[in-house]
GURO-442316 format. One line per field, with one value per residue: residue in one letter; residue number from 1; x, y, z of N, C-alpha, C in turn. Coordinates in pm, 1 decimal. Atoms other than C-alpha are relative to their C-alpha. Layout:
<nodes>
rest: c(A_...)
nr: c(NUM_...)
n_c1: c(X_...)
n_c2: c(Y_...)
n_c3: c(Z_...)
ca_c1: c(X_...)
ca_c2: c(Y_...)
ca_c3: c(Z_...)
c_c1: c(X_...)
c_c2: c(Y_...)
c_c3: c(Z_...)
</nodes>
This chain:
<nodes>
rest: c(M_K_I_S_I_I_V_A_K_A_K_N_D_V_I_G_K_D_N_E_L_I_W_K_L_S_S_D_L_K_L_F_K_K_F_T_T_G_H_H_I_I_M_G_R_K_T_Y_E_S_V_G_R_P_L_P_N_R_T_S_V_V_I_T_R_N_K_N_F_S_L_P_E_G_H_I_V_V_H_S_L_P_E_A_I_Q_I_C_I_G_K_Q_L_N_Q_V_F_I_I_G_G_A_E_I_Y_K_E_A_L_P_I_A_D_E_L_M_V_S_H_V_D_V_A_P_E_G_D_A_Y_F_P_S_I_D_P_E_S_W_Q_V_V_S_N_E_H_Y_E_K_D_K_N_N_Q_Y_S_F_D_F_V_I_Y_K_R_N_P_K)
nr: c(1_2_3_4_5_6_7_8_9_10_11_12_13_14_15_16_17_18_19_20_21_22_23_24_25_26_27_28_29_30_31_32_33_34_35_36_37_38_39_40_41_42_43_44_45_46_47_48_49_50_51_52_53_54_55_56_57_58_59_60_61_62_63_64_65_66_67_68_69_70_71_72_73_74_75_76_77_78_79_80_81_82_83_84_85_86_87_88_89_90_91_92_93_94_95_96_97_98_99_100_101_102_103_104_105_106_107_108_109_110_111_112_113_114_115_116_117_118_119_120_121_122_123_124_125_126_127_128_129_130_131_132_133_134_135_136_137_138_139_140_141_142_143_144_145_146_147_148_149_150_151_152_153_154_155_156_157_158_159_160_161_162_163_164_165_166)
n_c1: c(96.3_-61.2_41.0_-6.4_34.7_58.4_-2.3_-18.3_-86.4_-45.5_-144.2_-67.3_40.1_123.4_111.8_124.9_0.8_117.5_65.4_77.7_-71.2_-18.4_19.9_108.0_-59.0_93.5_-71.7_-71.0_99.5_37.8_-110.1_9.2_113.1_-32.5_-98.5_31.4_128.6_-11.3_-114.2_-7.7_-73.8_-48.8_-13.4_12.2_133.7_28.1_30.8_134.9_97.1_8.3_81.2_133.7_78.8_-69.6_13.8_70.9_-71.1_-132.1_2.9_-83.9_-75.1_-32.4_-95.6_27.7_-36.7_125.5_52.2_146.1_36.9_66.9_34.1_111.6_-29.9_-73.7_-122.9_-87.8_-76.8_-124.7_-69.5_-134.8_-19.5_-29.5_123.6_77.6_-65.8_18.9_138.8_13.2_-72.3_84.1_112.3_-61.8_25.4_-108.2_-49.2_67.4_-38.2_-16.8_52.9_-31.1_-63.4_-144.3_-68.0_13.1_-90.0_-139.1_-22.5_18.5_-95.2_-105.3_49.5_80.9_-54.7_37.5_52.9_83.6_-9.6_39.4_-88.7_83.8_-84.0_28.5_-72.9_84.1_-24.0_71.3_-51.0_-23.7_-99.1_-41.5_-145.4_-78.5_-15.7_-142.6_-13.9_-81.1_84.6_117.6_-11.9_125.6_42.5_92.6_19.6_106.8_21.9_136.6_-7.0_99.2_118.3_114.0_21.1_-126.3_-47.6_-142.3_-56.3_-72.7_-51.6_27.1_-121.6_-5.9_-135.9_-22.0_-120.4_-117.2_-44.0_-107.2)
n_c2: c(-7.6_-31.8_84.1_-77.2_65.8_-94.0_68.0_-74.4_82.4_-60.0_-25.8_130.1_67.4_77.2_-43.8_60.6_106.3_86.2_-34.9_-122.9_-125.9_-18.6_-140.5_-71.5_-118.1_-43.5_-69.4_100.8_69.2_-93.1_1.2_129.2_-7.8_-98.9_51.0_129.4_0.2_4.4_83.5_138.2_15.0_137.4_35.0_140.1_43.5_-39.9_-143.1_-11.8_46.1_-97.5_-110.5_58.8_-18.5_-85.3_-142.9_-68.8_-71.1_58.2_140.5_81.4_112.5_71.1_109.7_109.0_136.3_75.4_10.1_-12.5_-133.1_-77.0_-139.3_-49.7_-30.3_-124.2_5.0_100.2_90.0_49.4_90.5_-50.7_-142.0_-18.8_15.3_-123.3_-107.8_27.1_-31.4_-146.7_-45.6_37.9_-94.0_-128.7_-95.9_-95.7_14.3_92.0_-18.6_117.1_-47.4_90.6_-21.2_1.9_85.2_-62.8_-116.7_46.8_45.9_-110.8_-110.9_-10.3_-40.1_-122.4_-126.5_-107.1_37.1_-101.8_54.9_-75.7_34.2_-26.4_-30.9_94.6_126.0_99.9_141.1_46.8_124.9_-22.4_-107.2_-47.9_14.5_-123.2_-83.0_-28.4_-140.3_-7.6_34.0_-85.3_-140.4_-63.1_-105.7_-86.5_38.3_-81.4_38.5_-1.4_-3.1_75.9_-78.9_85.2_99.7_69.9_48.6_-34.5_-83.5_76.9_-69.0_69.7_-20.9_66.6_30.8_51.6_82.1_-62.2_69.3_97.3)
n_c3: c(-108.6_-128.8_-112.5_-123.7_-126.3_-95.3_-129.7_-125.2_-83.9_-125.3_-9.4_-4.9_124.5_-15.8_84.6_-43.7_-99.8_13.7_126.5_-20.6_-20.3_-144.5_-34.1_68.9_62.8_103.0_108.4_77.8_82.7_107.5_97.1_68.3_93.4_103.2_95.5_61.7_71.0_145.8_37.7_-45.6_-125.2_-12.5_-141.6_-35.8_-42.3_-138.8_2.2_55.4_-99.8_-110.4_52.3_-5.1_122.3_96.0_-29.8_108.3_107.1_18.4_38.1_-89.0_54.5_-123.5_16.3_-93.4_41.6_-0.3_136.7_-3.0_-46.1_105.2_-29.2_81.4_139.8_21.5_-78.7_59.1_-86.8_59.6_-90.5_-27.9_30.9_143.3_77.7_-20.5_76.2_143.9_35.6_1.9_119.2_113.9_6.6_34.0_-107.5_-25.5_-136.3_-91.7_-139.8_-85.3_-128.5_-110.4_-127.6_-21.0_99.3_131.9_-2.5_8.5_136.9_95.0_-21.7_102.2_132.6_-12.6_48.6_-92.3_-131.0_-63.6_-134.7_-118.4_-111.5_-116.6_-115.5_-108.1_18.4_-66.2_27.1_117.1_55.4_142.9_10.1_131.1_10.9_-13.2_119.6_18.3_41.9_122.9_114.8_7.8_-38.9_-40.5_91.7_-74.0_-139.8_-58.0_-139.3_-52.1_-146.7_-76.2_-34.5_-36.1_105.1_24.3_-128.7_-11.0_106.3_101.4_117.8_125.7_78.2_130.0_43.5_136.7_9.4_61.8_123.1_-25.2)
ca_c1: c(-5899.8_-5811.1_-5820.7_-5899.0_-5892.9_-6122.4_-6089.2_-6126.0_-5844.4_-5733.6_-5386.7_-5297.7_-5431.9_-5746.7_-6039.0_-6292.3_-6385.4_-6623.0_-6705.1_-6838.4_-6730.3_-6601.0_-6690.9_-6966.1_-6832.3_-7111.7_-6869.5_-6667.0_-6980.9_-7076.8_-6731.0_-6765.0_-7104.5_-6982.1_-6686.9_-6837.1_-7185.9_-7222.4_-6927.2_-6854.3_-6743.3_-6533.1_-6548.3_-6514.9_-6820.2_-6784.8_-6779.3_-7088.5_-7265.3_-7174.1_-7326.6_-7628.5_-7746.0_-7628.3_-7561.9_-7785.6_-7655.6_-7349.5_-7275.7_-7147.0_-6875.4_-6841.0_-6544.0_-6620.3_-6495.3_-6857.4_-6970.8_-7337.4_-7328.0_-7569.6_-7658.2_-7957.9_-7976.3_-7734.4_-7462.4_-7170.7_-7024.2_-6660.2_-6410.4_-6090.4_-5969.4_-5809.3_-6145.7_-6319.5_-6065.2_-6092.3_-6471.5_-6445.9_-6182.4_-6410.1_-6690.2_-6450.6_-6500.4_-6299.5_-6264.0_-6346.3_-6334.4_-6199.9_-6396.1_-6266.5_-6214.7_-5865.5_-5771.9_-5898.9_-5715.0_-5389.7_-5426.0_-5532.3_-5269.1_-4993.6_-5220.9_-5402.1_-5348.0_-5502.8_-5571.8_-5853.9_-5788.2_-5976.1_-5707.6_-5920.1_-5771.4_-5813.5_-5632.8_-5905.5_-5886.7_-5985.5_-5936.7_-5911.5_-5620.8_-5526.0_-5175.8_-4901.4_-4881.6_-4524.3_-4432.1_-4183.9_-4466.9_-4727.9_-4753.7_-5023.4_-5222.4_-5488.2_-5560.0_-5882.0_-5934.2_-6268.5_-6312.9_-6491.2_-6849.7_-7200.2_-7202.7_-6840.1_-6725.2_-6356.6_-6157.8_-6011.9_-5810.5_-5930.1_-5611.9_-5586.1_-5264.4_-5144.6_-4895.9_-4548.9_-4424.5_-4195.6)
ca_c2: c(2332.9_2490.2_2253.7_2439.8_2292.8_2466.1_2386.1_2523.1_2401.9_2467.2_2583.8_2216.1_2118.9_1954.0_1967.3_1747.0_1493.4_1197.4_1303.9_1640.7_2003.0_2116.6_2484.9_2723.5_2981.7_3150.7_3369.3_3065.4_2886.5_3198.8_3202.3_2831.9_2894.0_3202.9_3022.6_2678.4_2769.0_2684.8_2444.0_2073.2_1981.9_1668.6_1489.6_1154.5_951.7_1027.3_1400.5_1363.7_1167.0_1428.6_1698.5_1471.5_1580.2_1738.0_2108.5_2344.9_2480.5_2254.0_1916.2_1662.3_1423.8_1161.9_925.8_587.2_228.9_113.5_-9.5_9.4_372.7_598.8_967.2_1164.4_1226.8_1492.0_1400.1_1166.2_863.7_777.0_536.8_744.7_1103.8_1062.7_939.8_1244.7_1481.0_1310.1_1340.1_1712.4_1764.9_1580.5_1823.8_2110.3_2277.0_2589.2_2503.8_2231.2_2237.1_1961.5_1983.2_1688.9_1483.5_1425.8_1137.9_1324.1_1644.0_1449.1_1291.4_1619.3_1851.2_1757.5_1833.5_2141.4_2482.8_2683.8_2650.7_2842.8_2797.7_2929.4_2925.5_2896.0_3041.9_2732.0_2400.1_2144.6_1768.8_1590.0_1280.2_1430.8_1652.4_1867.3_1794.9_2049.9_2336.6_2358.9_2730.8_2658.0_2535.8_2803.3_3180.1_3382.8_3595.9_3723.8_3718.6_3839.8_3840.1_3756.3_3838.7_3613.7_3737.0_3606.3_3417.0_3300.2_3088.3_3169.8_3429.1_3307.5_3422.3_3329.1_3285.1_3207.9_3042.6_2987.8_2716.0_2852.2_2782.7_2481.3)
ca_c3: c(-15572.4_-15240.4_-14940.5_-14619.1_-14270.9_-14023.3_-13651.6_-13300.7_-13076.7_-12721.8_-12613.8_-12554.0_-12902.5_-12757.9_-13001.7_-12824.2_-12562.9_-12592.8_-12951.3_-12830.8_-12849.8_-12512.4_-12520.3_-12619.8_-12864.9_-13057.9_-13254.7_-13361.6_-13484.0_-13682.5_-13845.6_-13927.9_-14089.1_-14278.5_-14436.0_-14502.3_-14628.6_-14996.3_-14991.8_-14957.3_-14604.9_-14558.1_-14223.1_-14055.6_-13958.2_-13586.1_-13657.1_-13874.9_-13601.1_-13337.7_-13560.6_-13603.4_-13947.6_-14271.7_-14214.3_-14412.4_-14744.8_-14743.2_-14900.1_-14646.7_-14762.4_-14488.7_-14465.4_-14309.8_-14318.3_-14278.5_-14621.0_-14510.8_-14392.0_-14580.5_-14592.3_-14712.1_-15086.6_-15208.7_-14960.0_-15023.6_-14844.2_-14919.5_-14768.0_-14765.0_-14766.7_-15113.6_-15246.7_-15092.7_-15250.8_-15591.9_-15590.8_-15510.0_-15781.0_-16025.4_-15940.4_-16025.3_-15687.5_-15604.0_-15235.6_-14983.7_-14604.6_-14382.3_-14054.6_-13848.3_-13655.5_-13523.8_-13758.2_-14064.5_-13961.9_-13919.0_-14262.6_-14430.4_-14280.5_-14532.4_-14831.0_-14697.4_-14855.6_-14573.8_-14201.1_-14034.3_-13663.2_-13363.2_-13093.5_-12777.4_-12458.6_-12239.4_-12185.1_-12101.8_-12074.6_-12389.8_-12599.5_-12949.8_-13056.1_-13352.8_-13487.7_-13424.2_-13671.5_-13801.4_-13810.3_-14091.8_-14314.9_-14247.2_-14235.6_-14062.5_-14305.9_-14064.2_-13692.7_-13530.8_-13153.3_-12989.4_-12621.4_-12371.6_-12321.3_-12252.1_-12585.4_-12581.1_-12290.4_-12360.8_-12552.2_-12881.0_-13180.2_-13527.9_-13731.0_-14101.5_-14217.0_-14573.1_-14659.9_-14731.0_-15082.9_-15094.4)
c_c1: c(75.0_-58.1_24.0_-39.4_-57.7_-18.7_2.6_81.3_45.6_151.2_81.1_-40.5_-123.2_-108.8_-132.6_20.0_-130.8_-84.9_-92.0_92.3_7.2_-9.9_-118.4_59.8_-88.7_72.0_75.5_-97.7_-46.7_108.3_-3.7_-109.9_32.8_93.9_-45.6_-131.3_23.9_110.9_-21.8_83.8_33.3_23.4_-2.1_-140.5_-33.0_-33.4_-141.3_-104.3_-10.7_-79.5_-146.5_-83.2_85.6_-22.6_-65.8_95.2_146.1_-19.1_96.6_64.9_55.4_87.4_-29.8_52.3_-125.5_-62.0_-151.7_-47.5_-66.7_-34.6_-123.2_46.1_70.2_129.5_75.6_71.5_122.4_72.5_144.9_5.1_37.9_-124.7_-86.4_56.9_-22.4_-141.7_-17.6_74.3_-84.4_-120.2_47.7_-33.3_119.8_66.3_-81.8_53.9_8.2_-42.9_19.3_-38.8_150.5_74.4_-1.0_90.3_144.9_33.8_-4.6_106.4_108.6_-47.9_-80.1_75.9_-17.1_-48.7_-80.0_-19.1_-50.1_85.2_-72.5_88.7_-39.1_82.0_-75.5_51.9_-80.7_58.2_21.0_85.9_23.1_151.2_70.7_10.7_147.2_16.6_86.3_-85.6_-111.9_32.4_-138.6_-33.4_-107.0_-18.6_-102.3_-30.1_-147.6_8.9_-109.7_-115.9_-115.5_-25.6_123.4_64.1_146.6_35.0_66.5_48.3_-31.3_113.4_-9.8_147.0_-3.2_128.2_112.5_34.8_117.3_129.2)
c_c2: c(25.9_-91.8_77.8_-87.7_107.7_-73.6_101.6_-90.5_78.7_21.9_-129.0_-90.4_-88.4_59.2_-60.3_-103.8_-77.3_37.6_121.6_120.7_25.9_145.5_55.0_130.4_41.6_66.2_-98.3_-74.6_88.6_6.1_-129.7_3.8_93.7_-59.0_-126.3_-3.7_6.2_-91.2_-145.8_-1.9_-148.4_-29.3_-151.0_-30.4_44.6_148.7_21.1_-39.7_95.9_123.6_-44.2_10.0_75.7_147.3_70.8_68.6_-42.7_-144.7_-75.0_-111.6_-72.7_-120.8_-105.8_-131.3_-86.9_2.3_17.5_137.6_75.6_139.1_38.8_34.7_135.7_7.1_-126.7_-81.1_-46.0_-85.1_39.0_149.0_19.7_-13.2_126.5_114.0_-20.4_32.3_151.6_61.1_-27.6_91.7_141.6_108.0_93.0_-24.7_-105.5_26.3_-135.1_43.7_-100.0_-142.3_-17.2_-82.5_64.1_123.3_-43.4_-42.0_116.4_108.3_7.7_47.0_130.1_121.4_111.0_-62.5_117.6_-48.6_99.8_-52.1_42.3_10.4_-84.2_-126.0_-112.5_-142.2_-37.8_-130.4_8.9_124.8_38.9_-16.0_135.1_71.3_40.4_144.0_19.4_-20.7_99.8_143.7_56.2_110.3_89.4_-56.5_95.7_-51.3_13.2_-13.6_-88.5_93.7_-96.9_-110.1_-85.2_-34.3_36.4_101.2_-92.0_93.0_-85.2_34.3_-78.2_-12.0_-43.4_-80.9_80.4_-74.3_-92.1_43.0)
c_c3: c(130.4_107.4_127.7_117.5_89.9_132.8_113.1_90.8_121.8_-3.9_2.8_-118.1_13.0_-89.9_44.3_107.2_-15.1_-122.2_12.1_-1.7_149.8_42.7_-77.3_-50.4_-117.4_-117.4_-88.3_-91.2_-115.7_-107.6_-82.3_-106.1_-116.1_-106.6_-72.2_-78.2_-150.8_-49.0_39.9_127.6_17.5_147.9_16.2_48.7_141.5_8.4_-53.6_104.3_117.8_-42.5_-7.2_-125.8_-101.2_35.3_-117.7_-98.1_-14.0_-44.6_90.2_-79.5_121.6_-30.8_106.7_-56.3_-14.5_-140.0_-6.3_44.6_-114.5_52.1_-79.7_-142.1_-11.5_79.4_-39.8_107.6_-78.5_104.6_24.2_-30.4_-147.1_-88.5_12.0_-84.4_-149.3_-45.1_-10.7_-118.0_-124.0_-17.3_-32.8_103.1_16.0_134.9_73.1_140.2_69.4_139.5_114.9_-30.8_-3.5_-105.5_-138.3_-7.2_-20.2_-143.1_-100.2_12.2_-108.2_-137.4_3.8_-53.6_102.4_130.7_53.0_143.2_103.1_114.4_127.7_124.6_122.0_-29.4_72.3_-20.9_-123.0_-48.6_-151.6_-13.3_-145.5_-9.0_12.5_-133.9_-8.5_-49.3_-125.3_-125.0_-24.7_36.2_31.2_-99.6_61.9_140.0_60.0_140.7_37.0_151.6_59.9_33.2_27.8_-103.9_-29.7_133.4_26.1_-108.2_-102.1_-110.2_-122.2_-95.9_-130.2_-39.7_-145.7_0.6_-67.0_-128.1_31.2_-63.6)
</nodes>
């Protein structure tokens, strides 16, 4: 099973502030939808709560320490990233997407096979950060530029990285 991390991050690695996205990037949201639709998406509880609901045509796997947390039928509550991964392996999925937040990204980075990163051309203040991407561990396999326009508050590059063989 391929483990893909998908994230939009600023030049200073900021990914959010006060549990909110800090930019309006229509093209980035379209890329997110295109890649994650039809798949299981693994996220922390705070990320799930910031989204506010299960996303259409995706199965949410939410990691929480709260033993009383529940989700609508068809979605899954787990209590650790390894548990989330094991459930997805047990379902014989081809691919899963890790969609945040910062703690989950940090824990998932060492086991990810692929990074799908929107590098946003801004360096805002924030309180959630994506971990550094080690250039020795990853190679760029595609890079697509999106220019700032009426639907995209900032320019960004959508870069797909594959893990280098060990």
